[in-house]
Residue frames relative to the residue before (quaternion, step in Angstrom):
aa qw qx qy qz dx dy dz
M 1.0000 0.0000 0.0000 0.0000 0.00 0.00 0.00
I 0.3824 -0.7215 0.5337 0.2199 3.56 -0.89 0.96
T 0.1296 -0.8121 0.5663 0.0558 3.60 -0.86 0.96
K 0.7964 0.0589 -0.0315 0.6011 3.59 1.21 -0.39
M 0.0622 -0.7920 0.6073 0.0088 3.57 -1.06 0.83
T 0.0577 -0.7783 0.6251 0.0141 3.56 -0.98 0.92
G 0.2633 0.7662 -0.5487 0.2064 3.55 -0.75 1.03
L 0.6510 -0.5043 0.3969 0.4054 3.54 -1.35 -0.12
L 0.3476 -0.7355 0.5463 0.1997 3.57 -0.77 1.04
T 0.1031 -0.8501 0.5162 0.0137 3.59 -0.32 1.27
R 0.8059 0.0443 -0.0137 0.5902 3.62 1.10 -0.59
V 0.1135 -0.7533 0.6435 0.0747 3.55 -1.21 0.67
L 0.0655 -0.8149 0.5758 -0.0117 3.57 -0.45 1.24
D 0.7912 -0.3377 0.2069 0.4661 3.60 -1.27 -0.15
D 0.8317 0.0123 0.0300 0.5544 3.59 0.75 -1.00
E 0.7337 0.3138 -0.2261 0.5587 3.56 1.21 0.46
V 0.1943 -0.7408 0.6250 0.1513 3.53 -1.34 0.30
R 0.3272 -0.7117 0.5804 0.2225 3.55 -1.30 0.28
L 0.1333 -0.8015 0.5828 0.0139 3.54 -0.83 1.11
Q 0.2273 -0.7817 0.5702 0.1099 3.59 -0.66 1.14
I 0.0524 0.7712 -0.6299 0.0756 3.56 -0.71 1.15
G 0.8075 -0.0845 0.0085 0.5837 3.55 -0.25 1.26
A 0.8024 -0.2344 0.1998 0.5112 3.56 -0.86 -1.02
F 0.6684 0.5098 -0.2874 0.4591 3.60 1.28 -0.14
E 0.1817 -0.7425 0.6335 0.1200 3.55 -1.17 0.73
Y 0.1750 -0.8150 0.5499 0.0522 3.57 -0.68 1.13
Q 0.3499 -0.6859 0.5958 0.2282 3.53 -1.18 0.69
V 0.0195 -0.7846 0.6193 -0.0207 3.57 -0.83 1.03
M 0.2978 -0.7483 0.5685 0.1678 3.57 -0.69 1.09
V 0.0343 -0.8115 0.5831 -0.0149 3.60 -0.89 0.91
P 0.4722 -0.6397 0.5091 0.3296 3.61 -1.13 0.52
E 0.6885 -0.4949 0.3399 0.4068 3.56 -1.26 0.39
S 0.6297 0.5473 -0.3421 0.4324 3.62 0.99 -0.78
V 0.6667 0.4710 -0.2943 0.4970 3.60 1.06 -0.71
R 0.6217 0.5669 -0.3345 0.4246 3.57 0.99 -0.87
R 0.6493 0.5285 -0.3258 0.4394 3.60 0.93 -0.85
V 0.6754 0.5021 -0.2973 0.4510 3.57 1.03 -0.75
I 0.7823 0.3794 -0.1947 0.4540 3.58 0.81 -0.97
Q 0.5155 0.6683 -0.4330 0.3163 3.64 1.14 -0.27
M 0.6486 0.4938 -0.3222 0.4813 3.60 1.21 -0.34
K 0.6518 0.5186 -0.3054 0.4615 3.59 1.30 -0.08
L 0.2527 0.7881 -0.5206 0.2098 3.59 1.20 0.44
G 0.7909 0.2542 -0.2173 0.5124 3.57 -0.83 1.04
Q 0.6515 0.4839 -0.3140 0.4927 3.57 1.30 0.01
E 0.5385 -0.5931 0.4786 0.3595 3.56 -1.28 0.27
V 0.0060 -0.7963 0.6038 -0.0371 3.57 -0.84 1.01
T 0.2692 -0.7440 0.5904 0.1594 3.53 -1.30 0.43
F 0.1194 -0.7842 0.6070 0.0479 3.56 -0.95 0.93
H 0.3293 -0.6572 0.6340 0.2403 3.53 -1.21 0.65
I 0.1950 -0.8505 0.4882 0.0166 3.53 -0.59 1.23
V 0.0037 -0.7248 0.6875 0.0458 3.52 -1.28 0.65
E 0.2250 -0.7959 0.5535 0.0976 3.58 -1.00 0.81
Y 0.0619 0.7763 -0.6271 0.0144 3.54 -1.21 0.56
L 0.4311 -0.6798 0.5272 0.2720 3.57 -1.28 0.32
E 0.2004 -0.7751 0.5921 0.0917 3.54 -0.79 1.08
G 0.0096 -0.8294 0.5574 -0.0351 3.58 -0.65 1.12
N 0.5018 -0.6351 0.4879 0.3268 3.54 -1.26 0.30
S 0.7278 -0.4468 0.2903 0.4318 3.59 -1.28 0.14
G 0.6594 0.5193 -0.3136 0.4440 3.59 1.11 -0.61
G 0.3615 -0.7769 0.4493 0.2527 3.53 1.26 -0.43
N 0.5669 0.6179 -0.3847 0.3857 3.60 1.19 0.34
R 0.7564 0.2425 -0.1865 0.5782 3.59 1.26 0.15
F 0.0309 -0.8050 0.5919 -0.0260 3.55 -0.76 1.09
V 0.1764 -0.7802 0.5958 0.0722 3.56 -0.99 0.95
P 0.3589 -0.7369 0.5237 0.2320 3.62 -0.68 1.02
R 0.0957 -0.7993 0.5927 0.0268 3.58 -0.90 0.95
K 0.1959 -0.7396 0.6317 0.1246 3.52 -1.15 0.74
L 0.1478 -0.7816 0.6029 0.0610 3.57 -0.81 1.05
G 0.1615 -0.8337 0.5261 0.0460 3.57 -0.78 1.05
F 0.0698 -0.7824 0.6188 0.0071 3.55 -1.12 0.81
N 0.5539 -0.6398 0.4269 0.3187 3.57 -1.13 0.66
T 0.8050 0.1429 -0.0551 0.5732 3.57 1.06 -0.73
E 0.6141 -0.5483 0.4194 0.3826 3.53 -1.27 0.38
A 0.6018 0.5662 -0.3525 0.4393 3.58 1.13 -0.65
E 0.6289 0.5240 -0.3310 0.4694 3.60 1.02 -0.77
L 0.6484 0.5137 -0.3076 0.4701 3.57 1.00 -0.85
D 0.6500 0.5155 -0.3147 0.4612 3.59 0.95 -0.88
F 0.6586 0.5032 -0.3141 0.4631 3.58 0.98 -0.84
F 0.6129 0.5508 -0.3407 0.4527 3.58 1.02 -0.79
E 0.6809 0.4817 -0.2919 0.4681 3.59 0.87 -0.93
L 0.6249 0.5133 -0.3345 0.4839 3.60 1.09 -0.65
F 0.6280 0.5512 -0.3216 0.4454 3.58 1.01 -0.88
C 0.6673 0.5232 -0.2902 0.4436 3.57 1.05 -0.81
T 0.5779 0.5877 -0.3872 0.4133 3.61 1.21 -0.18
V 0.5233 0.6150 -0.4170 0.4172 3.58 1.27 -0.18
E 0.5543 -0.6379 0.4225 0.3274 3.57 -0.92 0.92
K 0.8473 0.1388 -0.1578 0.4877 3.55 -1.03 0.97
I 0.6045 0.4828 -0.3949 0.4956 3.59 1.19 0.44
G 0.1089 -0.8063 0.5809 0.0242 3.56 -0.43 1.25
S 0.7675 -0.3701 0.2537 0.4578 3.55 -1.32 -0.07
K 0.6763 0.5101 -0.2991 0.4392 3.58 0.89 -0.95
K 0.6853 0.4793 -0.2828 0.4698 3.58 0.92 -0.90
A 0.6426 0.5217 -0.3203 0.4608 3.58 1.02 -0.81
L 0.6396 0.5306 -0.3230 0.4528 3.58 0.99 -0.85
K 0.6671 0.5021 -0.2934 0.4656 3.57 0.97 -0.88
A 0.6744 0.5216 -0.2942 0.4320 3.57 1.00 -0.85
M 0.6509 0.5301 -0.3262 0.4347 3.59 1.11 -0.59
A 0.1736 0.8034 -0.5403 0.1804 3.56 0.65 1.18
R 0.7023 0.3734 -0.2414 0.5559 3.57 1.27 -0.29
P 0.6457 -0.5119 0.3761 0.4237 3.62 -1.18 0.36
V 0.6323 -0.5594 0.3875 0.3703 3.56 -1.14 0.71
R 0.6110 0.5769 -0.3488 0.4150 3.58 0.99 -0.84
E 0.6918 0.4825 -0.2817 0.4574 3.59 0.89 -0.95
I 0.6621 0.4970 -0.3139 0.4648 3.58 0.93 -0.86
A 0.6594 0.5091 -0.3058 0.4609 3.57 0.93 -0.90
D 0.6480 0.5188 -0.3175 0.4584 3.57 0.99 -0.82
A 0.6434 0.5180 -0.3197 0.4642 3.60 1.00 -0.80
I 0.6438 0.5062 -0.3192 0.4768 3.58 1.02 -0.78
A 0.6571 0.5287 -0.3107 0.4385 3.58 0.94 -0.90
R 0.7417 0.3648 -0.2254 0.5158 3.59 1.00 -0.74
Q 0.4341 -0.7501 0.4078 0.2873 3.56 1.41 0.29
D 0.3047 0.7573 -0.5050 0.2804 3.53 0.99 0.96
S 0.1436 -0.8314 0.5345 0.0500 3.58 0.24 1.29
R 0.6096 0.5680 -0.3557 0.4233 3.57 1.04 -0.70
W 0.6566 0.4916 -0.3089 0.4815 3.58 0.95 -0.85
L 0.6571 0.5252 -0.3109 0.4423 3.59 0.91 -0.89
S 0.6448 0.5391 -0.3245 0.4339 3.59 1.06 -0.69
T 0.5881 0.5594 -0.3777 0.4456 3.62 1.26 -0.10
L 0.5215 0.6260 -0.4204 0.3993 3.59 1.26 -0.18
P 0.5934 -0.5955 0.3964 0.3690 3.63 -0.99 0.73
G 0.8415 0.1860 -0.1526 0.4837 3.56 -0.89 0.99
I 0.6455 0.5002 -0.3190 0.4810 3.60 1.28 0.01
G 0.1620 -0.7950 0.5806 0.0677 3.56 -0.59 1.17
A 0.7498 -0.4049 0.2736 0.4461 3.57 -1.30 0.04
T 0.6718 0.5015 -0.3043 0.4523 3.60 0.89 -0.90
T 0.6662 0.4921 -0.2977 0.4747 3.57 0.95 -0.89
A 0.6150 0.5514 -0.3426 0.4475 3.58 1.04 -0.76
E 0.6440 0.5101 -0.3152 0.4751 3.59 0.99 -0.82
Q 0.6544 0.5163 -0.3087 0.4582 3.56 1.01 -0.83
I 0.6123 0.5472 -0.3389 0.4592 3.57 1.08 -0.74
V 0.6606 0.5039 -0.3026 0.4670 3.56 0.91 -0.93
T 0.6685 0.5157 -0.3027 0.4422 3.58 0.86 -0.97
T 0.7251 0.4563 -0.2424 0.4553 3.57 0.94 -0.91
L 0.8320 0.3011 -0.1045 0.4542 3.57 0.86 -0.97
K 0.4379 0.7470 -0.4451 0.2280 3.62 1.17 -0.25
R 0.7294 0.3928 -0.2360 0.5079 3.61 1.13 -0.57
K 0.6831 0.5119 -0.2700 0.4455 3.58 1.28 -0.02
V 0.6580 0.5587 -0.3067 0.4011 3.61 1.21 -0.29
T 0.3728 0.7633 -0.4684 0.2429 3.60 1.26 -0.06
P 0.6510 0.5164 -0.3503 0.4322 3.67 0.83 -0.78
F 0.6702 0.4981 -0.3046 0.4582 3.60 1.03 -0.72
V 0.6274 0.5061 -0.3307 0.4908 3.58 1.15 -0.60
M 0.6899 0.4852 -0.2765 0.4606 3.58 0.91 -0.94
A 0.6217 0.5691 -0.3428 0.4149 3.58 1.06 -0.71
A 0.6354 0.5524 -0.3271 0.4291 3.57 1.20 -0.48
A 0.4990 0.6654 -0.4285 0.3529 3.59 1.25 -0.28
P 0.4814 -0.6858 0.4568 0.2989 3.63 -0.85 0.91
A 0.4794 -0.6721 0.4833 0.2914 3.55 -1.01 0.80
T 0.4800 -0.6603 0.4977 0.2931 3.58 -1.11 0.73
P 0.4266 -0.7157 0.4797 0.2751 3.62 -0.68 0.98
P 0.5454 -0.6307 0.4319 0.3438 3.62 -0.97 0.74
E 0.3947 -0.7442 0.4967 0.2089 3.57 -0.95 0.93
A 0.6322 0.5748 -0.3333 0.3985 3.57 1.16 -0.55
A 0.5166 0.6943 -0.4027 0.2981 3.59 1.15 -0.49
P 0.6726 0.4995 -0.3375 0.4291 3.67 0.80 -0.84
E 0.6777 0.5150 -0.3073 0.4255 3.65 1.06 -0.64
E 0.5337 0.6849 -0.3903 0.3061 3.58 1.17 -0.54
P 0.6522 0.5275 -0.3491 0.4176 3.67 0.83 -0.80
K 0.6275 0.5582 -0.3414 0.4220 3.61 1.07 -0.67
K 0.7482 0.3930 -0.2053 0.4935 3.59 1.04 -0.78
A 0.5711 0.6339 -0.3766 0.3608 3.59 1.20 -0.34
S 0.5340 -0.5963 0.4924 0.3419 3.53 -1.28 0.50
S 0.7027 -0.4498 0.3186 0.4500 3.61 -1.25 0.14
R 0.6399 0.5173 -0.3353 0.4588 3.59 1.04 -0.72
K 0.6635 0.4927 -0.3033 0.4744 3.59 0.98 -0.84
K 0.6187 0.5488 -0.3496 0.4401 3.56 1.06 -0.74
A 0.6335 0.5301 -0.3339 0.4541 3.57 1.02 -0.80
A 0.6493 0.5112 -0.3150 0.4668 3.56 1.05 -0.79
V 0.6446 0.5219 -0.3171 0.4600 3.57 1.03 -0.82
Q 0.6682 0.5034 -0.3016 0.4573 3.58 1.01 -0.82
A 0.6462 0.5396 -0.3254 0.4306 3.58 1.13 -0.56
E 0.5721 0.6480 -0.3661 0.3445 3.57 1.16 -0.57
P 0.6454 0.5530 -0.3588 0.3860 3.69 0.80 -0.82
T 0.5983 0.5767 -0.3866 0.4000 3.63 1.08 -0.53
A 0.6907 0.4591 -0.2833 0.4815 3.60 1.13 -0.60
E 0.6103 0.6115 -0.3499 0.3623 3.58 1.04 -0.75
P 0.6471 0.5354 -0.3589 0.4073 3.67 0.79 -0.84
Q 0.6129 0.5545 -0.3669 0.4270 3.61 1.03 -0.70
V 0.6577 0.5032 -0.3077 0.4686 3.57 0.97 -0.88
V 0.6484 0.5259 -0.3152 0.4513 3.55 0.98 -0.89
V 0.6536 0.5198 -0.3172 0.4495 3.57 0.96 -0.89
M 0.6558 0.5117 -0.3162 0.4562 3.60 0.93 -0.89
A 0.6593 0.4980 -0.3100 0.4703 3.56 0.98 -0.85
A 0.6393 0.5358 -0.3243 0.4462 3.55 1.05 -0.82
E 0.6399 0.5327 -0.3340 0.4419 3.59 0.96 -0.84
G 0.6572 0.5076 -0.3048 0.4664 3.55 0.96 -0.88
Q 0.6593 0.5061 -0.3075 0.4633 3.57 1.01 -0.80
V 0.6171 0.5371 -0.3490 0.4571 3.61 1.04 -0.73
I 0.6340 0.5266 -0.3312 0.4594 3.59 0.98 -0.85
E 0.6710 0.4882 -0.2998 0.4707 3.57 0.91 -0.90
D 0.6431 0.5250 -0.3200 0.4565 3.61 1.02 -0.83
V 0.6380 0.5226 -0.3248 0.4629 3.58 1.02 -0.79
Y 0.6434 0.5213 -0.3188 0.4611 3.58 0.96 -0.88
Q 0.6717 0.4907 -0.2963 0.4693 3.58 0.90 -0.92
A 0.6339 0.5283 -0.3297 0.4587 3.59 1.06 -0.74
L 0.6419 0.5180 -0.3192 0.4666 3.59 1.00 -0.81
M 0.6313 0.5142 -0.3232 0.4824 3.58 1.04 -0.77
G 0.6655 0.5108 -0.2949 0.4574 3.57 1.01 -0.85
L 0.6628 0.4974 -0.2968 0.4745 3.57 1.20 -0.51
G 0.6742 -0.5430 0.2756 0.4179 3.57 1.28 0.20
H 0.5131 0.6336 -0.4361 0.3809 3.60 1.22 0.03
N 0.4206 -0.6674 0.5394 0.2945 3.57 -1.09 0.64
P 0.7255 -0.4567 0.2712 0.4375 3.65 -1.21 0.30
I 0.6547 0.5094 -0.3264 0.4531 3.61 0.97 -0.77
E 0.6586 0.5020 -0.3080 0.4683 3.60 0.92 -0.90
A 0.6498 0.5195 -0.3148 0.4570 3.57 0.98 -0.89
R 0.6597 0.5075 -0.3095 0.4599 3.57 0.97 -0.82
V 0.6360 0.5245 -0.3313 0.4590 3.60 0.98 -0.81
K 0.6731 0.4880 -0.2977 0.4691 3.59 0.91 -0.89
L 0.6460 0.5156 -0.3146 0.4667 3.57 1.06 -0.79
D 0.6332 0.5192 -0.3252 0.4731 3.58 1.02 -0.78
G 0.6448 0.5224 -0.3175 0.4587 3.56 1.01 -0.82
L 0.6254 0.5405 -0.3253 0.4592 3.56 1.05 -0.77
L 0.7200 0.4686 -0.2540 0.4444 3.57 0.86 -1.01
T 0.7284 0.4041 -0.2391 0.4990 3.59 1.19 -0.43
C 0.5049 0.6743 -0.4204 0.3371 3.60 1.25 -0.02
G 0.4366 -0.7376 0.4249 0.2912 3.59 1.24 -0.32
K 0.5925 0.5641 -0.3712 0.4392 3.59 1.27 0.06
P 0.4479 -0.7235 0.4600 0.2536 3.61 -0.85 0.94
F 0.0510 0.7647 -0.6423 0.0125 3.54 -1.25 0.51
K 0.2287 -0.7952 0.5514 0.1065 3.55 -1.10 0.70
T 0.7759 0.2635 -0.1403 0.5557 3.57 1.17 -0.54
M 0.6569 -0.5017 0.3823 0.4130 3.54 -1.28 0.31
Q 0.6461 0.5310 -0.3273 0.4399 3.60 0.97 -0.82
E 0.6442 0.5098 -0.3209 0.4713 3.58 0.99 -0.81
A 0.6461 0.5267 -0.3152 0.4537 3.57 1.03 -0.85
L 0.6725 0.4915 -0.3007 0.4645 3.60 0.90 -0.89
T 0.6138 0.5440 -0.3446 0.4567 3.58 1.08 -0.71
L 0.6528 0.5067 -0.3063 0.4724 3.57 0.99 -0.85
I 0.6446 0.5432 -0.3225 0.4307 3.58 0.93 -0.91
Y 0.7831 0.3622 -0.1801 0.4723 3.58 0.78 -1.03
S 0.6307 0.5087 -0.3515 0.4690 3.58 1.25 -0.11
T 0.5877 0.5691 -0.3694 0.4408 3.56 1.28 -0.29
K 0.3698 -0.7298 0.5310 0.2206 3.57 -0.80 1.00
E 0.3114 -0.7552 0.5522 0.1666 3.54 -0.89 1.02
């Protein structure tokens, strides 16, 4: 059984991506929350945490192997937990995960069935069932989202370090801004998506507008700049 795949991201489609590994191109099904993160990494090497299942028709005489991909192991664990809810299979769970795991887990923990019913494919009855089944099991996913406390000893290290260590410490800031910028870009994309949802768009409409923004070729650095571009573009 495959548990992790690393390869070149060659295509990003509506509910799947294509991963080139050597001479083979693999189809990997992904939820909308994962798609939003990796769609900016087209042409780059990415790693997915993988779970596999067989998709069959009602007659049961034809089965298609499917690979489902997630950015983190925590996302994969949450997906498998989500599938334990009655009448929620792999396909339905994948479709429902249109929001980050943190948000879905938090809604379940506070027993917000109304919010859960806004997820694709989840009606009021299913939302109630999700809360009943998972409300005592999602705490690790809510707690995992808490930001880590920055180490306090780091600022004192340059004072005690030798000249060689000081040079190494001074070299580190040049690499850090790149990481911060990449994280910021991903967060802006997520903020724009959440803003579109807050403005009344459904997940499909929000995704279409977000895709249009990312392919328009115009730069943006903040959520406000992105929204201005989205609504100033003539459809």
